[in-house]
C-alpha positions as CSV (number, residue, x, y, z in Angstrom):
1,M,3.8,37.5,8.6
2,H,6.9,36.4,5.9
3,R,6.5,34.1,3.5
4,R,10.0,32.5,2.8
5,D,11.0,29.8,0.0
6,F,12.7,26.7,0.9
7,L,14.4,24.9,-1.5
8,F,13.8,21.3,-1.1
9,T,14.3,18.4,-3.2
10,S,11.9,15.5,-4.5
11,A,11.4,12.6,-2.3
12,K,14.3,10.6,-2.8
13,A,13.9,7.2,-3.9
14,G,17.2,5.6,-2.4
15,V,19.8,3.4,-3.3
16,A,18.9,0.6,-4.7
17,W,18.5,-2.7,-2.8
18,S,21.5,-4.6,-2.8
19,A,18.5,-7.8,-1.7
20,L,17.2,-6.6,-5.4
21,P,18.0,-7.8,-8.7
22,L,18.8,-5.1,-10.7
23,L,17.1,-4.3,-14.1
24,S,18.5,-4.8,-17.4
25,S,18.7,-2.4,-19.8
26,F,15.3,-3.5,-21.6
27,K,12.4,-1.1,-21.0
28,R,9.4,-2.6,-20.1
29,T,6.6,-1.5,-23.5
30,E,3.3,-3.5,-22.0
31,S,1.4,-2.1,-19.0
32,Y,1.9,-3.6,-15.8
33,K,-0.8,-5.8,-14.5
34,L,-2.8,-4.0,-11.8
35,A,-5.6,-5.2,-9.0
36,L,-7.7,-3.1,-6.5
37,I,-8.3,-5.1,-3.2
38,G,-10.8,-2.9,-1.2
39,S,-13.0,-0.9,-3.3
40,G,-14.5,1.6,-0.5
41,W,-13.8,5.5,-0.5
42,W,-10.1,5.1,0.0
43,G,-8.8,2.9,-2.6
44,M,-11.0,4.8,-5.4
45,N,-8.7,7.5,-4.3
46,I,-5.4,5.5,-4.8
47,L,-7.1,3.8,-8.0
48,R,-7.4,7.2,-9.6
49,C,-4.2,8.2,-9.1
50,A,-2.9,4.8,-10.5
51,L,-5.0,4.9,-13.6
52,K,-3.9,8.8,-14.7
53,H,-0.6,7.9,-14.0
54,G,-0.8,5.3,-16.5
55,G,1.4,2.1,-17.1
56,C,-1.0,-0.2,-15.4
57,K,-4.0,-2.4,-17.2
58,L,-6.4,-2.7,-14.6
59,V,-7.8,-6.3,-14.6
60,A,-9.3,-6.8,-11.8
61,I,-10.9,-5.4,-8.2
62,S,-12.0,-7.2,-5.1
63,D,-14.6,-6.5,-2.4
64,V,-16.3,-8.7,-0.1
65,D,-19.9,-6.0,0.0
66,T,-20.9,-5.8,-3.7
67,R,-22.5,-2.8,-3.0
68,Q,-19.0,-1.2,-2.9
69,S,-17.3,-3.0,-5.7
70,D,-20.8,-2.1,-8.0
71,K,-20.3,1.4,-7.1
72,A,-16.5,1.6,-8.1
73,M,-17.0,-0.2,-11.3
74,Q,-19.4,2.2,-12.5
75,E,-16.8,4.9,-11.8
76,I,-14.0,3.0,-13.4
77,N,-16.0,2.2,-16.7
78,K,-16.1,6.0,-17.0
79,L,-12.0,6.3,-16.1
80,T,-10.8,3.5,-18.7
81,S,-11.3,1.4,-21.3
82,D,-9.9,-1.6,-18.7
83,R,-12.6,-4.2,-18.2
84,P,-11.5,-5.5,-15.0
85,R,-13.3,-8.9,-13.3
86,V,-14.9,-8.7,-9.9
87,Y,-14.1,-11.0,-7.4
88,K,-15.5,-11.4,-3.6
89,D,-12.2,-13.5,-2.7
90,Y,-8.9,-12.0,-2.8
91,R,-7.6,-15.4,-3.1
92,E,-9.4,-16.0,-5.9
93,L,-8.4,-12.8,-7.9
94,L,-5.1,-13.7,-7.0
95,H,-4.9,-17.1,-8.4
96,K,-6.6,-16.3,-11.5
97,E,-5.1,-13.2,-12.3
98,K,-1.8,-13.1,-11.4
99,P,-1.3,-9.3,-10.8
100,E,2.0,-7.9,-10.8
101,I,0.7,-4.6,-8.8
102,V,-1.8,-5.0,-5.9
103,I,-3.4,-2.1,-4.3
104,V,-4.5,-3.0,-0.4
105,A,-7.0,-0.7,0.6
106,T,-9.0,-3.0,3.1
107,P,-9.6,-2.5,7.0
108,D,-6.6,-2.4,8.9
109,H,-7.1,-6.2,10.2
110,W,-6.7,-7.4,6.2
111,H,-3.9,-5.8,5.5
112,P,-0.9,-8.1,6.6
113,L,-2.3,-11.4,4.9
114,I,-3.7,-9.8,1.9
115,T,-0.2,-7.8,1.5
116,I,2.0,-11.0,2.0
117,A,-0.2,-13.4,-0.4
118,A,0.2,-10.6,-3.2
119,I,3.9,-10.6,-2.6
120,E,3.9,-14.6,-2.3
121,Q,2.0,-14.4,-6.0
122,G,4.9,-12.2,-7.4
123,A,3.4,-8.5,-7.1
124,H,4.7,-5.5,-6.2
125,V,2.4,-3.7,-3.2
126,Y,0.7,-0.6,-2.4
127,V,-0.6,-0.9,1.1
128,E,-2.9,1.8,2.8
129,K,-1.6,2.8,6.2
130,P,-1.3,1.6,9.3
131,I,0.2,-1.8,8.0
132,S,-1.0,-4.1,10.6
133,H,-3.3,-4.6,13.5
134,T,-0.4,-6.0,15.5
135,I,3.1,-5.7,16.0
136,L,4.3,-9.1,14.6
137,E,2.3,-8.9,11.8
138,G,4.2,-6.0,10.7
139,Q,7.5,-7.6,10.9
140,A,6.2,-10.4,8.7
141,M,5.0,-8.2,6.2
142,V,8.9,-7.0,6.1
143,N,9.8,-10.4,6.1
144,A,7.9,-11.0,2.8
145,A,8.6,-8.3,1.2
146,R,12.6,-8.8,1.5
147,K,12.7,-12.8,0.7
148,H,10.8,-12.3,-2.4
149,G,12.1,-9.1,-3.3
150,K,9.2,-7.0,-4.1
151,I,8.7,-3.5,-3.7
152,V,5.9,-1.9,-1.3
153,Q,5.2,1.5,-0.8
154,V,2.8,2.5,2.5
155,G,0.5,5.2,1.7
156,M,1.7,7.7,3.8
157,H,1.6,10.2,1.3
158,R,2.9,13.4,3.5
159,R,6.4,11.5,2.7
160,V,6.0,13.6,-0.9
161,S,3.8,16.7,0.5
162,P,5.5,19.6,-0.6
163,H,5.1,21.2,2.7
164,N,6.0,18.4,4.6
165,M,9.2,17.9,2.9
166,S,10.4,21.2,3.0
167,G,9.7,21.3,6.7
168,M,11.4,18.5,7.1
169,D,14.9,20.0,5.4
170,F,13.7,23.1,8.0
171,L,13.9,20.8,11.2
172,K,16.9,18.7,9.8
173,S,18.9,22.0,9.0
174,G,18.8,23.2,12.8
175,K,17.3,25.9,12.2
176,A,14.6,25.2,15.2
177,G,17.5,24.4,17.2
178,K,17.8,21.4,19.4
179,I,14.5,20.0,19.6
180,G,14.1,18.5,23.4
181,M,10.0,17.9,22.9
182,V,7.5,17.2,20.0
183,R,3.6,17.1,20.8
184,A,1.4,15.3,18.3
185,F,-2.1,15.9,18.3
186,V,-6.0,15.4,16.6
187,H,-8.7,16.9,18.3
188,Y,-12.2,16.5,16.7
189,P,-15.2,17.6,17.1
190,G,-17.9,15.4,18.4
191,G,-20.7,14.5,21.4
192,A,-21.5,11.2,23.5
193,G,-23.3,9.6,20.3
194,K,-25.6,6.6,20.5
195,P,-25.5,3.1,20.1
196,V,-26.8,1.7,16.8
197,P,-28.7,-1.7,17.4
198,N,-26.8,-5.1,15.3
199,E,-28.8,-5.8,12.3
200,E,-28.4,-8.8,10.0
201,A,-25.8,-8.1,7.6
202,P,-26.7,-7.2,4.1
203,K,-27.4,-9.6,1.5
204,E,-24.6,-8.0,-0.7
205,L,-21.9,-8.5,2.1
206,D,-19.9,-11.3,3.2
207,W,-19.6,-10.5,7.1
208,N,-17.9,-13.5,7.9
209,M,-15.1,-12.7,5.3
210,W,-15.2,-9.3,5.8
211,C,-14.1,-10.0,9.6
212,G,-11.7,-12.7,8.6
213,P,-9.0,-13.2,10.8
214,A,-10.7,-11.2,13.3
215,P,-13.4,-11.9,15.7
216,L,-16.6,-12.5,14.3
217,N,-18.8,-10.1,16.0
218,P,-22.3,-9.4,15.0
219,Y,-23.0,-7.1,12.2
220,N,-23.4,-3.3,12.8
221,P,-23.9,-0.9,10.5
222,A,-21.7,1.8,12.9
223,I,-18.7,-0.5,11.7
224,H,-18.6,-1.2,8.1
225,P,-18.7,0.9,6.0
226,K,-16.0,3.4,7.1
227,G,-16.4,3.3,11.2
228,F,-14.1,0.6,11.9
229,R,-11.6,2.5,13.0
230,N,-12.8,3.1,16.3
231,F,-13.5,-0.7,17.0
232,L,-10.5,-2.6,18.3
233,D,-10.9,-6.0,16.8
234,Y,-10.4,-4.3,13.6
235,A,-8.5,-1.4,14.0
236,N,-6.5,0.6,16.5
237,G,-8.7,3.9,17.1
238,T,-7.8,7.3,16.6
239,L,-3.5,6.6,17.6
240,G,-3.7,3.7,15.1
241,D,-5.3,5.8,12.1
242,W,-4.8,9.4,12.2
243,G,-2.3,9.1,14.8
244,I,0.4,7.3,12.3
245,H,0.7,10.1,9.8
246,W,2.3,12.2,13.0
247,M,3.9,9.5,14.4
248,D,5.8,8.9,11.2
249,Q,6.8,12.9,10.7
250,I,8.8,12.3,14.1
251,L,10.2,9.4,13.1
252,W,11.2,11.2,9.9
253,W,12.8,13.7,11.7
254,T,14.6,12.2,14.2
255,E,17.4,9.7,13.6
256,E,16.2,7.4,16.5
257,K,14.0,4.2,15.0
258,H,11.8,3.9,17.7
259,P,10.8,5.0,21.3
260,R,12.7,3.0,24.3
261,K,9.9,3.5,27.0
262,I,6.3,3.9,26.6
263,Y,3.1,5.0,28.7
264,S,-0.3,5.5,27.7
265,S,-3.5,7.1,29.6
266,A,-6.5,6.6,27.7
267,A,-10.1,6.4,28.7
268,R,-13.9,6.7,27.4
269,H,-15.1,10.1,29.3
270,I,-18.1,10.9,26.7
271,K,-18.6,8.5,24.1
272,K,-22.1,6.2,24.7
273,D,-22.1,4.8,21.4
274,N,-21.3,1.2,20.0
275,T,-17.4,1.9,19.8
276,D,-14.4,0.7,21.8
277,A,-11.6,2.8,21.3
278,P,-10.8,5.6,23.6
279,D,-12.1,9.0,23.1
280,T,-9.6,10.5,25.3
281,Q,-6.1,9.4,25.3
282,N,-2.5,10.8,26.3
283,V,0.5,8.8,25.2
284,I,4.4,9.7,26.4
285,F,6.9,8.4,24.2
286,E,10.5,8.9,25.6
287,F,13.5,8.7,23.0
288,E,17.0,8.9,24.1
289,S,17.5,12.8,23.0
290,F,13.9,14.0,23.3
291,T,10.3,13.4,24.6
292,A,7.5,12.8,22.7
293,T,3.7,13.1,23.3
294,W,0.3,12.3,21.3
295,E,-2.8,13.6,22.6
296,H,-6.2,13.4,21.0
297,R,-10.1,13.5,21.8
298,T,-13.0,13.1,19.7
299,Y,-15.1,15.6,21.2
300,A,-15.1,19.2,22.1
301,G,-13.8,20.9,18.8
302,N,-13.3,24.5,19.6
303,E,-12.4,28.2,18.4
304,A,-9.8,28.7,21.1
305,E,-7.3,26.5,19.5
306,K,-6.2,27.7,16.3
307,T,-5.0,24.1,14.8
308,N,-6.8,21.0,15.5
309,I,-3.8,18.6,14.1
310,G,-0.4,18.2,13.6
311,C,2.9,18.5,15.1
312,Y,4.7,21.2,17.1
313,Y,8.4,20.7,17.5
314,Y,9.8,22.6,20.1
315,G,13.4,23.9,20.3
316,T,15.7,26.3,21.3
317,E,15.5,28.4,18.4
318,G,11.5,28.8,18.5
319,T,8.4,26.2,17.8
320,F,7.6,24.7,14.3
321,H,4.2,23.4,14.0
322,M,4.0,21.1,11.1
323,G,0.0,20.7,10.1
324,W,-1.9,19.7,7.3
325,L,-4.5,22.3,5.9
326,D,-2.3,25.1,7.5
327,G,1.3,24.2,5.9
328,W,4.0,24.3,8.5
329,T,4.9,27.9,10.4
330,F,8.0,28.5,12.6
331,Y,7.9,31.1,15.5
332,P,11.0,31.9,16.3
333,S,11.9,32.7,20.3
334,D,13.4,35.8,19.2
335,K,10.7,38.3,19.3
336,N,12.4,40.8,16.7
337,K,12.0,37.8,14.3
338,Q,9.0,37.1,12.0
339,P,7.1,33.7,11.6
340,I,8.0,31.9,8.9
341,H,5.1,30.1,6.5
342,Q,4.8,27.6,4.0
343,A,1.4,26.8,2.4
344,P,0.0,23.5,2.1
345,Q,-0.2,22.0,-2.0
346,L,-2.9,19.2,-1.6
347,D,-4.4,17.2,-4.1
348,L,-8.3,17.0,-4.4
349,P,-10.3,15.0,-3.1
350,D,-9.6,14.7,0.6
351,Q,-6.8,16.9,0.3
352,Q,-3.6,14.3,0.1
353,N,-1.0,13.4,-1.9
354,I,-1.4,10.2,-3.5
355,A,-0.6,11.1,-6.8
356,G,3.1,11.9,-6.1
357,L,3.0,8.6,-3.7
358,W,2.2,6.9,-6.8
359,A,4.7,8.1,-9.1
360,N,7.0,7.2,-6.5
361,F,6.1,3.8,-6.1
362,M,5.9,3.2,-10.3
363,T,9.7,4.5,-11.0
364,C,11.0,2.4,-7.8
365,I,9.6,-0.7,-9.5
366,E,10.6,0.1,-12.6
367,K,14.3,1.1,-11.2
368,R,14.3,-1.4,-8.4
369,Q,14.9,1.5,-5.7
370,T,13.4,2.0,-2.2
371,P,10.3,3.6,-2.4
372,V,10.2,6.8,-0.2
373,C,7.8,5.3,2.3
374,D,9.0,1.4,2.0
375,I,7.2,-1.1,4.0
376,E,10.2,-0.8,6.9
377,I,9.1,2.7,7.5
378,G,5.6,1.9,7.1
379,Q,6.3,-0.7,10.3
380,R,8.4,1.7,12.5
381,S,5.7,4.3,12.1
382,T,2.9,1.9,12.5
383,N,4.6,0.2,15.7
384,M,4.7,3.8,17.4
385,S,1.6,3.9,17.2
386,L,0.6,0.1,18.4
387,L,3.1,0.7,21.3
388,G,1.3,3.2,22.7
389,M,-2.2,1.1,22.3
390,L,-0.3,-1.5,23.9
391,S,0.7,0.4,26.5
392,H,-2.9,1.5,27.2
393,K,-4.1,-2.4,27.1
394,V,-1.8,-3.4,29.5
395,G,-2.5,-0.6,31.9
396,R,1.2,0.8,32.6
397,S,4.6,1.9,30.6
398,I,6.3,-0.4,29.0
399,V,10.3,-0.4,27.9
400,W,10.7,-1.5,24.0
401,D,13.8,-2.6,22.7
402,G,13.1,-2.4,19.0
403,K,11.9,-6.3,18.8
404,Q,10.0,-6.8,22.2
405,V,8.9,-5.4,25.4
406,V,11.5,-5.9,28.1
407,Q,10.7,-8.3,30.9
408,D,7.0,-8.3,30.5
409,D,5.4,-11.0,29.3
410,E,2.0,-10.4,29.5
411,A,2.7,-7.4,27.0
412,N,4.8,-9.3,24.6
413,K,2.0,-11.7,24.0
414,L,-0.1,-8.6,22.7
415,L,2.4,-8.2,20.1
416,K,0.0,-10.6,18.4
417,R,-3.4,-12.2,18.6
418,A,-5.0,-15.5,18.1
419,Y,-6.4,-15.7,14.4
420,R,-10.2,-16.9,13.6
421,G,-10.7,-20.2,11.9
422,E,-9.1,-21.1,8.9
423,W,-6.5,-17.8,8.8
424,K,-2.8,-18.5,10.3
425,Y,-1.0,-15.8,11.9
426,P,1.9,-14.8,9.4
427,V,5.5,-15.1,10.4
């Protein structure tokens, strides 16, 4: 297999937003006040990159589980001389600390309210994907960012990953020919599992606040920490978690903004545990000029399939695989031509490229430019995953015009959901 090097530019920050005021010639000399909301595994991955990059003073962290914030503070005290204050309620943090930059790394169902509150308080925001649990929450986040003129970067770090960038250059150059189909997939090993009994919430955890606007279910250790992604009250399963990265790869490649027709078949064929997300799912996304499919299963890992994650782009000149740990490979249709491969360049821990995405975020704050994964880009990619789940929930295909489901009142009701208690659904 031959290696070829493709020149590619670094992530383009874009043209300065006309909606945002331009900076004066004054160059900021003091550090930005930074806050972390959600101090678990992924939140700390982001914070490490932020502190290493520099230009920020960490003033506060917030977490509803003091076990997580205590562990985070042990590491923070080794990483920086900053001595941030610790809060359980993000609202108190925003009110007292007035941070200028906020990292939102909570479970999915909290992303919209915290992001919007931080924007309204005056902060730029780095929010993890998916940006929202329902579609209209994402639109409210875009509205808030535009209204208040704030930079919002979504944590889809593949937008700055070298092999993803060069792979997109390859695809957009036409070297794979005309592409008529894209197949996106994630397959993981696993089995049926078994139920875990509910428990009293640990004393260190404010479970009511953890649930927030979502239903207040009994505490179960399978949900928190880290297990929430397969509980549909708080996330959207594998499609809403892993799938958004690959939906984003599809939308990055095409000039089309959204699919026009979506059909999902999903089920729980294997799992016998507490989760309620599909363990098996297939989705067809019909665009104007191509068809995309998604498939996942959370069982039956095997050695027969050479890769378990990524996108295959099927073109008239060959098949292109955009992967993760294996980089990208183009397999020409002409058997006389050799495959072309580029290896990945990924950061540790967890094989990601957060550092590059954070650097782009900080540059865009300084220069008032559109970040490489602006909130509107994150919204479209999140929507594609949520539309697949919406089709699953109503049990039929849906037609999407970019704003609503066409002639389907039942489906349109699922573009939002009722919030619990004091929490108000954002507009």
